N, C-alpha and C positions, 0 to 999 in steps of 0.2 A: 935515554935516546928519544928525542922529540920528533924526529922525522923517520919515515920509512927508509931503511938503509938499502941502497942498491947493492945487491950481492950477485956473485956468479953462481949459477945454478949448481954446477958440479962441485966447485970448491966448498960450498957450504952445506949442501944437502948430503954430501958424502962424508961429512964429519960425524954423522950420527946415523943410527938406524931406528930412531925413535922420534916421531913427529906429532905435533899437535896442529890440527887444521880447524880453523875457526870460521863458522858460517854466520849467516845473518839472524838465525833464530835465537831463542833463549839459550844461554850457557850457564853452567854451574861453576862458580869460582871454587867451591868446595871440592869439586871433582878435578879441576885443573891444577889446583895448588900442589897436590902431592906429585904431580907429573913434571912440573917445570924444571926440576933439577936434573932430569934425565934427557930432556929434549935438546936437539942441536939447533933447532930453528923453529920459530913461530910463523905459521902460515895463515894468512887471512884471505878468504874468498870474497872479493868485492865488498858488499855491504857488511861483511864480518868485521870490517875496520871500525865500525861503531863501538865495538867492545874494547878497542885498544886502550882508552883512558883508564878503565877499571882493571885492566890486566897489567898495566905498567909496573905495579909494585911486585909482580911475580916474575918480571922479565929482567934478567941481568943485562947490564950494558954491553956485555960481551956476546950475548945471544942475538944473532941477526933476526930481523923481521922482514918478511916479504909478502907481497900481495899479488893476486892473480885475478884477472877479469877485465871487463871493458870499462869499468868505472861508472856505469850508468846509475847504479844504485847508491854508491858511496859518494859519488861526485869527487872522487880523489884520483890522482895519478897512480896507476898501477906499476909495480915493479916489473911485472911481466904482463903487458897488455894483450888482451884477446882481440883478434881481428875477425875471426870467423863467427858470425852470428848464428850459425847452424848448430852450435853446441852451447851448453850452459857453461857458466864460469867454473863450476866444479868439474865438469867434464874436461874443460880446457886444462885445468891443473892436473888432473889424473892422467891425461894424455901425455903431458910433459914428463911426469914421473915414469910412465911406462916407456916412453921413447928413450929416456936417459937411464933406464934400468935402475931406478932408485927404489930399493927394496927395504922393508923393515916393518915396524909396528906403527900403525897410523891410528891416532886417537882423533875422532871427529866430534866436534861440539858445535851446536847451533844449526843442525840439519834436520831435526825432527820437529813436529808440530807445524802450525801454520797451515798453508794450503796443502790439501791431500795430494794433489798432482805433483807438487814440488817434493814432498816427502817421499813418495813412491819412486819418483825419477832419481832423486838423490841416492836412495838405497840401491836402485838398479845400477846406477853408474859405479857405485863403490863395489858392488858384487862383480860387475864386469871387469873392473880393474884388478881385483884379487884373482879372478878367474884367468885373466890374460897373462899372468906371470907365474903360473904354476909350473916351475921347474924344480928339480930335486934340491938344489942348493940355494935357490933365490926366492923362496916363498915370502909372501907378506901377509900380515894379519891386519884386520881392521876392527876397531871397537868404536861403536857409535853410542855416545852418551851413556856408556856403561850398561846398556840394556840390549844391544845387538852386537853379536860377534860373527865376523865372516872368516871362515876357516878354509884354506886351500886343501887340496888332496893330501893325504898323509895320515899319520897317527898323532894325536894331540891329547895332552893331559890338561884338563881345565877344572875349575871349581864352579859349581852351580848350587845355589840355594833358593828353593822356591820353584814355582811353576815356570816351565820353559817349553818352547816348541822348536823343532828342527824343520827347516824348509830347504829345498834344493830347487834350482831353476831348471835342472835336467835330471833324468833318472840317475840316482846315485846308489852305489853298493856300499853299505856301511855296517859297522858294528858299534854298539854302545854298551860300555861296561862300567861298573863302579857303583857309586852311591846315588842311585836314582830308582824311582819306582818301577819303571819299565825298561829293562835291559834288552839289548839285541845281541845275544851271545854268538850267533852265527851270522855271517854276512847275509844281508837282506836288502832287497831293492826298495829304495824310497822313491816313489813316483814324483815326478816334477810337480811343484805347486799343488801338493795333495794334502789331505788331512791326516796322513799316516803318522806324521811326527808331532801331532798336536797334543798339547797339555800333558807333558811329562812332569815329574817333580824331582828335583835334585836336592841332596843334602850333604854335599861334600865333593871329593875328588871323583872325576869322571874321565874315562878314556874313550875317545871317539876315533874311529878309523874310517876313512872315506876315500873313494876314488874320484870324487868330484868336489867342487867347491860347495860348501853348505853354509847355511845361516842359522844361528841360534838366537832366538828372540826370548828374552826373559821378561817376566812381568814386573820385576823390581830390579834396581841397580845391582850390579854384580862386580866383584873383583875376580874376573874370569881367570886371570893369570897369576894369582898370588901363589907364592912358593909354599 
């Protein structure tokens, strides 16, 4: 597929609940390769299009590719052009996913590193997106470069190996059980943006229960959701 394929948002995004979103920063082909067989669509956020040539060998001709943004960074025509300059290209994409109630597992590549303000705002936009669709049957998860996991309210079984921290943007009531150094066996309040969840260590399966969206940040890449 040599050109970006113009696709209908509903028809194609609803074919899968597993998405890869490519940004302008550094990406890992090694991390993306195991995922490409499961995704229904490849999404590029403006300058993320620069990665398209090296990703082509992983993209089947039957898998649509779409782009979101104003095209100022990539100098390319976007499948879904952004007109509102009061939001970033990533925020524009996430707003459309929210508006169209497109839920699932989102893998983000190319959004860490570079300018600190961009990195923090990208993470903030993703957290707000996950937080905004916290309904019992329509939760979404976000994994950012295999080091950050955004979890909506509920009970989750994940895998963690090595040092990790848990952060919440609001006060959260949570428990943490399983293979980690510091468990929280009875519900405890995790204060917003506090050091309470700093520097735990995991070594296998962990169960976390939370009433608010929380973020897990690992010091090394993880297979958070391996069975």
